[in-house]
C-alpha positions as CSV (number, residue, x, y, z in Angstrom):
1,X,-173.8,121.7,127.2
2,X,-175.2,119.1,124.6
3,X,-172.7,117.9,122.4
4,X,-173.5,118.7,118.4
5,X,-172.1,116.2,115.7
6,X,-171.3,118.7,112.9
7,X,-170.7,116.5,109.3
8,X,-169.9,118.3,106.1
9,X,-167.3,117.5,103.5
10,X,-166.3,121.4,103.1
11,X,-164.2,122.2,105.9
12,X,-165.4,126.3,105.7
13,X,-169.0,124.8,106.7
14,X,-168.4,122.6,109.4
15,X,-165.9,125.5,110.9
16,X,-169.0,127.9,110.2
17,X,-171.6,125.6,112.3
18,X,-168.7,124.8,114.8
19,X,-168.2,128.6,115.5
20,X,-172.2,128.9,115.8
21,X,-172.7,126.5,118.1
22,X,-170.0,127.2,120.3
23,X,-170.1,130.4,120.8
24,X,-173.9,129.2,121.9
25,X,-172.4,127.0,124.3
26,X,-172.6,123.7,122.5
27,X,-169.5,120.8,122.5
28,X,-168.9,120.4,118.6
29,X,-167.2,117.5,117.0
30,X,-166.6,117.3,113.3
31,X,-166.6,114.6,110.4
32,X,-166.3,115.3,106.9
33,X,-168.1,112.8,105.5
34,X,-170.8,110.0,106.4
35,X,-168.3,107.1,107.9
36,X,-166.2,109.3,109.9
37,X,-170.0,110.3,111.2
38,X,-170.6,107.3,111.7
39,X,-167.0,106.3,113.7
40,X,-167.9,109.5,115.9
41,X,-171.4,109.2,116.7
42,X,-170.4,105.4,118.0
43,X,-167.7,106.3,120.0
44,X,-168.9,109.9,121.6
45,X,-173.0,109.3,121.0
46,X,-174.0,113.5,121.1
47,X,-176.8,114.8,121.3
48,X,-177.3,115.5,117.8
49,X,-176.2,115.7,114.1
50,X,-175.9,118.0,111.8
51,X,-175.7,116.2,108.4
52,X,-175.0,117.2,104.8
53,X,-176.0,115.2,102.5
54,X,-173.5,115.2,99.6
55,X,-169.9,113.7,100.5
56,X,-167.5,111.8,99.1
57,X,-166.9,108.1,100.9
58,X,-170.8,107.8,102.1
59,X,-172.9,110.5,101.9
60,X,-175.3,111.7,104.4
61,X,-178.6,109.8,103.2
62,X,-176.7,106.4,103.6
63,X,-174.9,107.8,106.8
64,X,-178.3,108.7,108.4
65,X,-179.7,105.2,108.1
66,X,-176.8,103.7,109.4
67,X,-176.9,106.0,112.5
68,X,-180.6,104.7,112.9
69,X,-179.1,101.8,113.1
70,X,-176.7,102.0,115.8
71,X,-179.0,104.8,117.9
72,X,-182.9,104.4,117.0
73,X,-183.8,107.3,118.9
74,X,-181.2,109.2,117.3
75,X,-181.3,113.4,116.5
76,X,-180.2,114.2,113.0
77,X,-180.9,117.2,110.7
78,X,-179.7,117.2,107.7
79,X,-177.9,120.3,106.0
80,X,-178.8,120.6,102.5
81,X,-178.3,122.8,99.2
82,X,-181.2,124.4,97.4
83,X,-183.0,122.3,94.9
84,X,-182.3,118.8,97.2
85,X,-185.8,118.2,98.0
86,X,-186.3,114.5,97.5
87,X,-183.6,113.9,99.1
88,X,-184.6,116.1,101.8
89,X,-188.0,114.1,101.7
90,X,-186.5,110.7,102.0
91,X,-184.4,111.8,104.7
92,X,-187.1,112.4,106.7
93,X,-188.6,109.1,105.7
94,X,-185.9,107.9,107.0
95,X,-185.7,109.5,110.6
96,X,-183.9,113.0,109.7
97,X,-185.9,115.1,112.4
98,X,-185.0,118.9,110.5
99,X,-183.8,120.4,107.8
100,X,-181.6,122.8,107.0
101,X,-180.5,124.9,103.9
102,X,-177.2,126.0,103.1
103,X,-175.5,128.5,103.7
104,X,-178.4,128.3,107.2
105,X,-178.3,131.6,108.9
106,X,-176.9,131.7,113.1
107,X,-179.8,131.7,114.0
108,X,-181.9,128.8,111.9
109,X,-178.6,127.1,113.1
110,X,-179.3,127.6,116.5
111,X,-183.4,127.0,116.3
112,X,-182.6,123.4,114.8
113,X,-180.1,122.5,117.3
114,X,-182.6,123.4,120.5
115,X,-185.2,121.5,118.7
116,X,-183.3,118.3,118.7
117,X,-182.1,118.4,122.2
118,X,-185.2,119.2,123.5
C-alpha cells in the first residue's frame, strides 16, 4: 500500500489524518512543519503528501516548491483552512494536485489520497 506524508503543525490534525489513512491500509509518516516535511520527503520518497499551508519554520507553499524542486513529479494535496483560496490557487500553480478544507471528512481525505496515488 502507498506511503503518505502528513504535514501539519497541529498534532491533533496529524493524528486524525493518520488514523483515517492507517485504517484504510496506508502507511503514514508525519512531519510538523515544512522543513521537516522536506527532510522526510527526501529520506522516504512517499507516494503522496497532505500538506498544511500555515506552519512555522517553513510554510506549506514554500515546502511544496522545495519538494517539487527535488521531485518534479511529487504528488501533493494542500490542506487549508477556510478563507485561503488565494493561497490554494498559488499552490495549484506551483504543482499541488488537490486541496482539502479543514476539518476534512474521512471520505474526502481518502478520495484525495486515492486521486494522488493513481
